[in-house]
C-alpha positions, -999 to 999 in steps of 0.1 A, spaced: 133 -183 61 141 -186 25 129 -168 -2 98 -173 -23 77 -168 -53 45 -139 -49 20 -170 -56 -7 -167 -27 0 -133 -17 -31 -117 -6 -39 -76 -4 -70 -65 16 -85 -30 24 -104 -20 57 -129 5 65 -119 41 66 -100 55 94 -117 81 115 -83 94 124 -46 95 115 -23 65 126 -6 70 158 28 87 159 47 54 174 47 25 154 38 -3 179 7 17 184 -2 22 145 4 -22 140 -14 -24 172 -47 -5 158 -42 -18 121 -38 -54 132 -69 -51 152 -92 -39 122 -114 -60 100 -101 -63 61 -118 -71 29 -98 -91 8 -93 -81 -31 -103 -107 -55 -83 -118 -82 -56 -98 -78 -27 -104 -105 1 -80 -93 8 -55 -67 35 -31 -76 66 -15 -57 58 -1 -26 83 12 4 97 47 16 122 64 0 140 92 17 153 126 0 187 133 -3 191 167 17 224 181 6 247 211 23 276 222 8 301 234 34 324 263 21 353 257 42 355 219 37 343 218 -1 323 187 6 289 181 4 272 167 37 243 140 27 209 142 52 183 124 54 149 145 45 113 138 35 103 99 38 76 90 10 62 57 5 49 70 -29 20 49 -47 14 15 -59 -3 3 -87 -26 -31 -85 -36 -48 -117 -66 -68 -108 -87 -93 -130 -118 -71 -131 -149 -88 -114 -177 -63 -108 -191 -84 -76 -160 -90 -60 -160 -75 -23 -129 -63 -20 -133 -45 -56 -162 -28 -47 -144 -14 -15 -119 0 -36 -144 17 -61 -161 28 -27 -128 42 -11 -118 60 -46 -152 81 -48 -146 92 -10 -134 123 -9 -128 125 28 -92 133 42 -87 100 59 -71 71 47 -80 34 43 -59 9 60 -42 -18 36 -30 -52 45 -7 -73 28 3 -112 32 29 -130 20 33 -168 19 56 -171 45 29 -153 72 48 -120 69 20 -90 67 25 -51 59 -1 -28 66 1 11 54 -26 39 51 -34 51 17 -58 67 -4 -76 49 -37 -60 73 -64 -71 62 -92 -99 33 -107 -97 22 -142 -105 -3 -163 -78 -22 -189 -69 -47 -210 -104 -44 -230 -95 -65 -261 -111 -93 -282 -84 -120 -263 -75 -97 -234 -85 -104 -198 -106 -70 -186 -89 -56 -157 -86 -32 -133 -59 -9 -122 -57 8 -93 -32 33 -77 -27 36 -38 -14 67 -29 5 56 4 0 83 34 18 60 65 53 41 68 52 5 57 46 -11 90 61 -45 84 53 -75 109 74 -105 108 64 -143 113 56 -147 152 84 -176 159 
C-alpha cells in the first residue's frame, strides 16, 4: 500500500458505552468493531491523535547517568473541524455526547481511504461554533478527550 491524502476519510461516533473497554486489545477491537456508528457529516479536518508515553527518569548516584523508563501513556485530545449542519445526525450525536455527563465514553471510528480503521473511546469535551464572518463557513469545532489506546485495525489481505 502506498501513501494517501486525507480525502475520503470518515469519522463516526457510536452510542455511549455501558462499561469500560475490555483490558486486551483483541477483545476491545472485537467489541468496538461490532458496534453501530453514525458518520459525522461535513468533516473538514481531524487533528493529531495517538499515544505519547511520559518519560520517567531515574538518576543513579553510582553511574552518574540518567535512566529513562516509560511511564503513563496518554492519547491526549483531538480537535475536529466540521462544517456546521444543525440537521446532521452525526453532529447531533456529538452534541448529545457533549451534554452527557456520565462516566462512560463514546466509541469513535476513523476510516481511511485505504481501508485502515482506527477505534478509540473518548468523551466530547468541547462543542463550539467558529468561523462566523461575512464570507466564512460557520463551523463546529469539537474536542474529543481520548481515554483509551488507539486500536489500529489494518486492511484485511
